[in-house]
N, C-alpha and C positions, 0 to 999 in steps of 0.2 A: 495410852499411857503404858509404861512398862508394868510387868508383873514384878512382885518382890523378889523373885529368884530368876530374873532375865538377864542371861549373860551376854546379850548382844551389844556391840559398841553403841547402837542407838540408845538402848536402855541405860548404859553407862553415862552417856551425854546428858540424857534426861534427868538422870539422878544428880548428876553434878549441877545442873541448873535448879533442881529442887532445894538442894541444900544452901544454895545461894551464898550469903555472906556469912554462914556458919563457920566457926573455928574448924581447922583441918582435922582435928581429932574426931569431930563428929562423924566424918565419913568413915573413919577407922572403926568406931564404935558401931556405926550401922553395919558395916561389913562383917564384923565379928558376930553380931546379933544375928543377923539373916543367915549367913553361911556356915556357922560353926554351932551357934545355939539353935538355929533352925526356928526362930521366933518371927512373928509377923511384926511389922513396924509398931503397931499399936501396943505390942507387948513389951517393947524395949524400954523400961522404966529408967535406964541410964540416960535416956534422951529426955530433953524438956518436953511437957505436955503438949504445947502447941506445935512443937515440931513432930511429934509422934502422930498427932492428929492429921497434920497436912501430909505426911507421908503415907498414912493409911489410906486417906482418901485418894492419893494419887498413884497408888500401886495396888489395885484390887486384886483379889485371886483371879487366876485365869481358869482354874477348874472349880466346878460345883459338884459336891457329892450328890449323886442321885440314889444310889443303893449300897449298902454294905452287907455282904454275905460272908458267913463264917463256916468253916468246916475243919475237920481233923482235931476235934477237941479244943478249938480255939487257935490251933497253930497255923493255919491258913485262912487268910482274909481276901476277899475280893471286893474291889470297888468299881462301881460304875460311875464315871464322871461326865459330866455335861461341859462341853466347850462353849465359847461365847457365841458361836454361830448356831448351836443346837445340835451339833454332832456329839456322838458319845464315843467314849474309850473305856478299856478296862485295865485295871492294874491289879496285881496280886502281891501280897507279902507272905513269906513263908518263913515261919520261926524254927529254927534248929537249936540243939543244945549249945552250940557255940558260936551262932550268928543269926542274923536275919537277912534273908535276901528279898529284893524287890525285883519283881518281873514287870517291866514297863512297856508301855506301847510306843511306836514310833510314827504311826499313821493312824488316821481314823479308817478303818477298814484296810484292804490290801488288794493290790492289783496283780498279785503273783499267781493266782488262781489254782493254787494247789489244791488237789481234789479232795484230800482227806482233812482238810483244815476248816474249821468253821469260819475263821475270818476271810480266808480265801474264797469260800462259798458265797460271803456276804457281798463281796465286791469293794471297791475303793471310793472314799469320799474325798479326803485330802491329806496332806502332809502335816504334821504336828510342828510347831516351832520349838526351838530349844528351850524355851520358857515353859511350855506346855509338858514337855519331857522331864525337865528338872523339877517342876512342882510335884509330879507324881512321886518322885524319890522322897522330896521333903515331906509330903503328907504321909507317906508310908513310914518313914523314919519317926515322925511325931507320933503316929499311932502305936508304933511298936515300942515306944519308950516304957520302962526303962532299958529295955534291951537295945544295944546298939545295931542299927543296920550297917552292915559292912559290905554286903555284895549286891551288885545291880547286874541284872540280865537283860538285855535287849531282845526279848523272847515274847513279848505280848503281841499286840495288834500290829500288823504292817511288817515291811521289809525295810530295816534301818539303812541299808546301803542304798536304796532307792531314794531316801531322804538324806543324802550324805552330809551336806554342810551343817544341817541341824544336828544330826547325830554326832559328828565330830565336835561341835561346839558344846554340846552336852557333856561328852566324855570329858573335856578339858575343864569344864565347869565343876563336874563332880570330882575330878582329882585334884585340881589346883586351887579352887575355891572351897569346896566343901571337906576336902582332905581325905577322900576315899582312895584306898589303894588302887592304883591302874591295873594290878593283876587280878583284882577282885571285880573288874568291870568286864562283862563278856557281851561281844556283838555277835548276834547270831544271823545268818545269812542263808538264803536258799541257793546262793551261788552267783552273786553279781561280780564276775571275775575282774573287771577293770577296777571296781571300788575295792576289792580285796587288795589289789596291788597299791592303790593309793592309800589305803588305811596302814599299811606297812610303813609309809613314810610319815603319815600325819599323826598316827596314834599307835606306835610300835610296841608299847608295853602293855597294851590291852590284851585280853583273851578273845580269840577268834573261834567260833562255833559254826561249822557248815552243815546245814540241814540236808544230808545226802539222800537217805532213804532207798536209793537204787544205785548200783555200780555197773550197770549197763544202760546204753543210751535209750534203747527202745523202751524199756520199763520206766526209766526216769522221766521220759518225756510224757508218760500218761499220768505219772504222779505229781511232777513239778514241771509245768509247761515252760518255765525259763530255760529248761535245758535245752530246747530248740535254738536258743540264741546263743547259749554258752553251754556247748555240750561237755561231757566228762573231760575230753582230752584238754579243752581250754580251761575248765574249772581246776583240773590238776596242776596245770602250769601255775595258776595264780597261788594255789596253796604252797607249791614248791617255792615260789617267789617270796611268799610270807614268810616260811621258814627260813629261807636263806637271809632276808633282810632283818628280821627280828630275832632270829634264834629261838622262837617260841613255838611250841607245839600246837597244832590245829586239833580241835575235837571234831569228830564226825558224829552228828545226831542221826540216829537210825530208828525212826518208829516201825517197829515190827508188826505187819499186817498179815493175819492168818492166811496162809496159802499164796501170798503175793510176793513178799520179799523175805521169807524166813527159811528158804530152803538150804540144802547143802551147797548148791551152786551160788547162791547168793552169798553164803558166808565165804566161799572162795573168792568170788569177784571183789567182795568189800575187802578182804585181807590183803589182796593184791594191791589195791590202790591205797590202803591204809599203811602198808609197808613202804610204798614209794613215796608217800608224803610224811612218814613218821608220825602218823596221826594217832590219837587215842579215840576210842569209839565208845560212844554213850548210847546204850540200848534202852528202850522203853517201849512196851506194848502200846499199840495205838489206842488212844481214848476215842470213845463214840462221839460222833457228831451226826445230826439228822440227815445231812445230805450225802453221807458216804457210809453205806450200810455194811460193808465189810468189816468183819470183827478183828480186834487185836489179837495177836498171838497168845496162846494160853502160857501160863506162867511157867510150866515144865519146859516148853520148847524155847521160851526165852532163855532159860538157864543152858539148855542144849546149845543154843545158838553161840552164847557167850564162850562156851567150852570149845567150840569148833573154831572160834577166832583166835582164843588163847593158844590152841594147838597149832594154829597157822601163824604163831609169832606176833599176834596183835594184842596189846593191851586193851581191855574192855571192861566196862562196868555197866550194871544194870541200874537205871535211875528209878528210884521210888516215885510212885505216882501220888500227886497231892491234889487236893481239891476237886476231885472229880464229880462229887456230889453236888457241887455248886457251879459245875461248869467252869472251873478255873485251872484245870490240867492243860497240858501242852496240846494245842491244837483246838481247844474249846472256846477260847475268847471270842466275843461278839455274839454270844447266845443270850446274855443277860441272865434270864432264869430258866431259859431252854424248855419251858413248860414243865419243870420239875418243882417240887416244893422245895423252896431255898430258905434257909434261916437268915433272917435279916435283922441286924442291930440298928436301932436309931437311938439318939440321944435320950436316955432316961427310960428305954423301953425295949422290949423283945417281942418280935412278931414273925409270922410266917407268911410269905407270899407265894403265889402259884405262877 
């Protein structure tokens, strides 16, 4: 049976059958309640009780919360969710002064094998459905109320462009059905070049972020193995095609690794490709993971590196690290508790797990 927020044609057909001989306005009430009010079918008191019960039974949750961890004075929350087959994924919500951003997973695990990423170190289990991706956003939005969740980044577990059809279906559902601005939906990829070119046609108003991390093929192949299949020259062509088709700037994500990709030469190489692609650069010091022992670049050098890029004509920002204490920062998902003491909230209680 479909989940409550399943955007697939099959789910739409099943929902039509569930409504049976109900008046046409019931479908509109249900659509408004699910997608705009973000309520479960059983919570929609505008519907008759018998219909609520029938819909609730037929549209069960597709995610089950296993753990909720909180950091940064309550501003960062990470959930571990179990899927129907027992696989687990992780979702993060980050509250800021003007918005709440959800960081969602697109796969259980990841097959890209990036050496510095905990998800890549853990390996791949399966793709997520659009229903499983959308429900992450809904649950994060419900938990964030009364603050409004306005931004979604596909930067959690997995490579969203390797799960292309479900990712695009999710983007369309979040924009067209939930009402989120397409410009506030960010797809992050390690460089699936042909899929970037497809996305420029299928979802040209979303934001594209490319996890670059190295601007020469030799180094990038050690950090991002997909570079062997789509080397920098091919990736650059895809980014330029994106820019030409959408007129939207690409962001290059760059995790600074001490002594690895934070030299003056690295800055010059990055600046060259960023200028050709008219890209913005987001810098962040590498977050620690058990399988990659090299440390992140010290803060002072991060600032210096940004200055080098700016002197070379590239706009660059330093992203603040959020959620590191609960393994919720960039590159850390899939560790669950990571062997650390993690604050966990459960209904009606507070406790600590190791």
